VOGU-3710 file (C-alpha; in Angstrom, 3 decimals, decimal comma):
1> msgglpsvrp> -8,952/9,756/-2,372  -9,400/11,092/-6,113  -12,826/10,630/-7,674  -15,041/9,810/-3,985  -15,756/7,041/-1,998  -17,905/3,996/-3,890  -20,579/3,638/-1,321  -20,898/0,316/-0,136  -18,347/-2,001/1,418  -18,511/-5,245/0,347
11> vgelvwghat> -19,766/-8,397/2,799  -16,623/-10,152/3,658  -13,123/-10,165/3,874  -11,366/-7,159/2,388  -7,601/-6,685/1,469  -6,535/-3,380/0,640  -3,118/-3,310/-1,724  -1,403/0,239/-2,252  0,989/0,364/-5,115  3,636/3,095/-6,225
21> tqerllalcd> 4,003/1,254/-9,800  2,137/0,082/-12,476  4,158/-3,445/-12,454  3,567/-3,137/-8,772  -0,592/-2,552/-9,270  -0,643/-5,299/-11,766  0,830/-7,708/-9,747  -1,478/-7,095/-6,418  -4,217/-7,932/-8,710  -2,783/-10,998/-9,640
31> vgqrlksmrp> -2,255/-11,519/-6,064  -6,151/-10,353/-5,491  -6,694/-13,137/-8,344  -5,017/-16,173/-6,326  -6,672/-15,342/-2,909  -10,038/-15,052/-4,603  -9,239/-18,434/-5,609  -8,876/-19,789/-2,485  -10,934/-17,291/-0,430  -14,348/-16,355/-2,468
41> dlsmmlswea> -15,923/-14,297/-0,218  -12,765/-12,160/-0,240  -12,820/-8,958/-1,914  -9,329/-6,679/-3,380  -9,511/-2,725/-3,268  -6,504/-1,102/-4,930  -4,818/2,760/-4,176  -2,219/4,343/-6,189  0,086/7,615/-5,991  -1,052/10,242/-7,565
51> dmrpsyfpeg> 1,448/10,734/-10,706  0,266/6,953/-11,608  -2,479/6,451/-14,684  -3,594/2,949/-14,293  -5,321/1,985/-17,714  -5,641/-1,470/-16,968  -6,664/-3,624/-14,241  -6,983/-7,182/-14,152  -9,668/-9,173/-12,688  -8,180/-9,521/-9,059
61> cdiplgalva> -9,193/-5,749/-8,668  -12,543/-5,581/-7,247  -12,216/-1,913/-6,008  -9,948/0,432/-8,044  -10,122/2,934/-5,357  -8,091/5,774/-6,737  -4,928/7,860/-6,272  -3,848/8,578/-2,825  -3,815/12,665/-2,655  -3,292/13,731/1,037
71> eqpteirtll> -2,880/12,884/4,304  -5,201/14,761/6,201  -6,586/13,103/9,509  -10,376/13,567/8,291  -9,662/11,966/5,211  -7,641/9,219/6,979  -10,446/8,393/9,201  -13,144/8,533/6,686  -11,214/6,267/4,521  -10,574/3,616/7,465
81> dhwrpdvcvw> -14,037/3,702/9,075  -15,986/3,344/5,322  -14,111/0,282/4,021  -12,702/-1,664/7,280  -9,914/-3,590/5,430  -8,854/-6,195/7,173  -5,472/-6,291/5,689  -3,278/-3,623/4,138  -0,677/-4,765/1,802  1,631/-1,704/0,888
91> aggqmrrllm> 3,931/-2,281/-1,899  6,846/0,032/-2,490  7,869/3,137/-0,353  6,305/6,820/-0,398  4,721/5,815/2,939  2,251/8,481/5,059  3,265/9,218/8,682  -0,322/9,944/9,665  -1,895/7,236/7,788  0,764/4,585/9,206
101> ramrernlps> 0,099/6,048/12,253  -3,703/5,342/12,349  -3,369/1,831/10,980  -1,071/1,206/14,018  -3,663/2,552/16,157  -6,237/0,537/14,865  -4,466/-2,497/14,841  -4,906/-2,923/11,043  -2,774/-6,009/9,790  -0,426/-4,854/7,051
111> llvdieaeel> 2,702/-6,255/5,187  5,626/-3,920/3,173  6,509/-5,476/0,542  8,885/-5,030/-2,489  10,416/-1,617/-1,102  13,914/-0,948/-2,514  16,631/0,921/-0,861  16,362/3,947/-2,373  12,268/4,213/-1,716  13,004/3,594/2,276
121> psrasrwlpd> 12,355/6,761/4,771  15,323/8,728/5,054  16,852/9,920/8,551  15,641/13,261/9,466  19,142/14,103/10,930  22,218/12,358/11,864  22,641/14,292/15,056  19,110/13,212/16,268  17,505/9,609/17,202  17,164/7,808/14,366
131> qrhrllngfs> 12,636/7,708/14,480  12,370/5,883/11,409  11,493/2,573/13,315  8,179/4,507/14,214  7,283/4,356/10,575  8,395/1,184/10,002  7,443/-0,821/12,888  3,719/-0,985/12,252  4,092/-3,488/9,567  3,470/-6,834/10,799
141> eilapnkdvs> 6,279/-8,446/8,267  8,195/-6,300/5,701  9,110/-8,604/2,652  12,496/-7,312/1,350  13,648/-7,862/-2,032  17,183/-8,632/-1,089  19,741/-8,631/1,508  20,722/-4,841/1,521  17,531/-3,543/1,894  16,823/-6,316/4,613
151> drlrragvpa> 20,218/-5,129/6,298  19,045/-1,545/5,747  15,723/-2,264/7,636  17,794/-3,770/10,466  19,877/-0,431/11,055  16,837/1,586/10,734  15,632/-0,684/13,808  13,380/-3,222/12,535  13,605/-6,421/14,447  14,960/-9,016/12,302
161> erirvsgrlf> 12,265/-11,235/13,188  9,653/-9,191/10,934  12,125/-8,585/8,125  12,227/-11,677/5,583  13,723/-11,687/2,160  11,564/-12,916/-0,282  12,447/-11,447/-3,957  11,118/-8,553/-6,301  7,058/-8,189/-6,244  6,342/-9,060/-10,341
171> qsssppscne> 3,284/-9,617/-12,247  2,790/-13,376/-12,418  0,628/-15,367/-14,626  -2,381/-17,604/-14,248  -2,426/-18,965/-18,010  -5,668/-19,774/-19,561  -6,911/-23,909/-20,129  -7,567/-25,671/-22,831  -9,255/-29,091/-24,038  -7,046/-31,516/-23,521
181> delddlqekl> -8,344/-33,794/-26,670  -8,363/-30,936/-29,176  -4,825/-29,952/-28,084  -3,547/-33,172/-28,576  -5,259/-34,142/-32,018  -4,174/-30,522/-33,309  -0,613/-31,533/-32,390  -0,689/-34,430/-34,191  -2,198/-32,915/-37,320  0,132/-29,951/-37,276
191> ksrptwlaar> 3,029/-31,835/-35,965  4,812/-31,455/-39,138  3,702/-28,076/-40,341  5,937/-24,702/-39,006  2,582/-22,861/-37,430  2,874/-19,081/-35,462  0,430/-16,917/-33,635  -0,905/-13,255/-33,931  -2,909/-13,111/-31,032  -5,587/-10,145/-29,969
201> ltlselqpvi> -5,148/-8,231/-33,236  -7,172/-4,918/-33,595  -8,468/-4,022/-36,884  -5,862/-1,946/-37,988  -3,068/-4,907/-36,944  -5,111/-7,179/-39,532  -3,739/-5,937/-42,827  -0,085/-5,581/-41,763  0,017/-9,178/-40,341  -1,855/-10,975/-43,127
211> kahqstlrll> 0,611/-9,576/-45,533  3,853/-10,178/-43,646  2,047/-13,434/-43,373  1,800/-13,635/-47,680  5,929/-12,562/-47,522  6,638/-15,437/-45,654  4,801/-17,984/-47,253  7,234/-17,232/-50,532  10,033/-18,943/-48,504  8,161/-21,112/-45,980
221> hrlllvitvq> 5,210/-22,493/-48,354  4,043/-24,541/-45,663  3,738/-21,843/-43,045  0,709/-21,765/-40,996  -0,708/-18,572/-38,926  -3,350/-18,557/-36,489  -5,014/-15,124/-35,860  -7,321/-14,193/-33,025  -9,438/-11,263/-33,144  -11,337/-9,575/-29,806
231> sendldnarr> -15,193/-9,811/-31,059  -17,496/-11,077/-33,596  -17,573/-7,501/-35,381  -13,642/-8,208/-35,780  -13,967/-11,436/-36,876  -16,547/-10,274/-40,100  -13,860/-7,982/-40,938  -11,099/-10,531/-40,659  -13,054/-12,892/-42,815  -13,691/-10,301/-45,493
241> llrgeglsfa> -9,801/-9,196/-45,653  -8,632/-12,909/-46,043  -11,244/-13,605/-49,037  -10,287/-10,552/-50,517  -6,340/-11,509/-50,446  -7,056/-14,691/-51,734  -5,979/-16,700/-48,491  -7,249/-20,321/-47,733  -8,522/-20,162/-44,043  -10,036/-22,347/-41,452
251> dwengeeped> -12,567/-20,511/-39,541  -12,348/-22,010/-36,160  -15,318/-20,299/-34,830  -17,609/-22,393/-37,219  -16,241/-25,677/-36,827  -13,415/-25,779/-39,434  -10,059/-27,215/-38,883  -6,774/-26,837/-40,828  -6,381/-28,896/-43,654  -3,091/-29,283/-45,610
261> ftqvvlglse> -3,816/-26,300/-48,044  -5,256/-24,054/-45,118  -2,684/-20,838/-44,693  -4,463/-19,451/-41,608  -6,665/-20,241/-38,716  -9,127/-17,635/-38,071  -10,885/-17,729/-34,471  -11,807/-15,245/-30,737  -8,679/-14,962/-28,443  -10,845/-16,930/-25,666
271> dlglwyricp> -9,226/-19,544/-26,923  -5,719/-18,546/-26,636  -5,192/-21,481/-23,691  -5,080/-23,522/-26,904  -3,189/-21,492/-29,530  -0,316/-20,255/-26,947  0,052/-24,151/-26,691  0,469/-25,094/-30,149  2,561/-22,093/-31,479  5,869/-21,897/-30,470
281> lcflgnslir> 5,847/-18,343/-31,610  3,450/-15,560/-31,271  2,748/-11,701/-32,445  0,799/-9,804/-29,743  -1,390/-7,439/-30,902  -2,598/-3,880/-29,719  0,967/-2,921/-29,869  1,805/-2,116/-33,527  0,531/1,414/-32,788  2,880/3,374/-30,410
291> gaqgtnplda> 1,101/4,337/-27,366  -1,006/1,582/-27,663  -1,708/-0,498/-24,435  -0,294/-4,252/-25,390  -1,447/-7,730/-24,608  -0,094/-9,227/-21,358  3,003/-11,326/-22,390  3,351/-13,764/-19,344  0,367/-15,870/-20,619  1,980/-16,533/-23,818
301> aalgsailhg> 5,624/-16,773/-22,100  4,098/-19,287/-19,388  3,265/-21,732/-21,896  5,908/-21,550/-24,104  5,801/-19,599/-26,810  8,856/-16,922/-28,038  6,966/-13,506/-28,049  7,244/-10,542/-30,571  5,308/-6,933/-30,104  4,807/-3,688/-31,671
311> pgvvshsqay> 6,506/-0,371/-29,715  2,538/0,117/-28,009  3,090/-2,228/-24,603  1,796/0,629/-22,328  0,382/-1,404/-19,840  2,781/-3,864/-19,662  6,078/-2,108/-20,288  8,078/-4,012/-17,626  6,894/-7,353/-18,127  7,936/-6,895/-21,735
321> arlaalkaaq> 10,939/-5,029/-20,639  12,085/-7,900/-18,629  11,407/-10,067/-21,554  13,660/-8,154/-23,549  16,568/-8,428/-21,113  16,719/-11,802/-21,204  16,131/-12,130/-25,342  12,912/-13,611/-24,836  10,799/-11,026/-26,749  11,706/-8,599/-29,566
331> kihgeedlte> 10,007/-5,690/-30,660  9,079/-5,157/-34,488  7,946/-1,950/-36,152  6,194/-3,204/-39,002  4,880/-5,290/-41,628  8,632/-5,827/-43,199  10,253/-6,284/-39,603  7,375/-8,816/-38,736  8,078/-10,713/-41,823  11,830/-11,011/-40,939
341> avirlispek> 11,326/-11,816/-37,361  8,885/-14,364/-38,523  11,379/-16,139/-41,227  14,201/-15,962/-38,866  12,622/-17,288/-35,156  10,092/-19,985/-36,542  12,839/-22,336/-36,782  12,471/-24,844/-33,235  15,641/-24,222/-31,889  15,252/-20,374/-31,839
351> aaemalagwq> 11,713/-20,302/-30,961  12,589/-22,952/-28,010  15,748/-20,313/-27,120  13,707/-17,492/-26,450  10,931/-19,732/-24,841  12,870/-20,985/-22,337  14,188/-17,498/-21,359  10,907/-16,481/-21,105  9,961/-19,180/-18,320  12,840/-17,845/-16,577
361> vvtegavmtd> 11,055/-14,493/-16,352  7,397/-16,346/-15,289  9,145/-17,705/-12,566  11,186/-15,268/-11,333  8,657/-13,788/-9,149  6,765/-17,150/-7,787  8,501/-17,255/-4,127  7,743/-13,851/-3,535  4,411/-14,221/-4,984  3,918/-17,677/-2,997
371> nlldkiqdll> 4,917/-16,049/0,350  2,974/-12,815/0,242  -0,097/-15,244/-0,287  1,035/-17,156/2,981  1,464/-14,027/4,551  -2,075/-12,320/3,772  -3,847/-15,486/4,581  -1,863/-16,144/7,964  -2,529/-12,146/8,871  -6,561/-12,804/7,559
381> dqtetshaap> -6,747/-16,362/9,881  -5,492/-14,372/13,008  -8,181/-11,574/12,440  -10,956/-14,061/11,875  -9,950/-15,809/14,736  -9,350/-12,390/16,894  -13,084/-11,890/15,816  -14,385/-15,250/16,871  -12,966/-14,775/20,467  -15,458/-13,950/23,381
//
């Protein structure tokens, strides 16, 4: 492992997930978060491939272990002896022969998930007996993404009862909650006003977003913009900028609410559970600069908001690609693009069309995630029972 091992294994159940892509890594973080809500003493440990450079870990990852960089017997023994995982979830291909054998010998319950046809181990020779089953049959169960992969696994010698077609493993959403009374009051107050959201803005994005809003106000005089930023320092900068531009704003953090003359609402991103529900269209920040990490779009999509974003979505590129494929998200490249997109998409019909497509993306991996959660819990329960037996 790269970077050395942390010194202490946490008390309680430990699930080890290994991911071969960034999307799978984020999906396993979500699985960990949901598992921990059901089993409070559980910890989630994640490893990944050496060619990956993860820069973002949601809350579900307790132990970002690092890259699996080699397959040496001593290293494998140290890894398994030190961490003693209760269950392993291997997402994708690139399985290690010696590691898989060590897991089999230790009877470590394990699941293989989301492996594509091109990631399956290849047969060494058509003239020799097929040995792939030795690598694959150590898994308690394989959750295949489709029937083609399922058929290939059976031809490789995996018993049919160990294979279940469950769909792709995607990052899921656990959207933030909000105060229902506050939501009802705001919906009643703003029901006749077109409203859009600029969420998690960085300091460099404040100016172009405010300028875009000023341009749209020339055509949509009652348009309301909600801006959220990440910190109190950013909040102070945003206040100064809005005053300098002469815009009337409600300072949400100081208890102010929007009135008929209010042009902007300003607050912190901790209230996004409320604003995603209020605003049918949102621009997701930390994305205007190419190479920026971006903001997870799935919470906004899950709560019914059509999505705009810049070119910088490094940490969530696959989620944005899935949304774009169904026209649930649109990329913009600056102030002028943003102005045109808001004017075009702020109508309830256009925003609702995008939001419906976004909901399809959010629910796409729900069956797989639910199946995986059930299987992990079954294996943990079986392990707990075996440990308790005399």
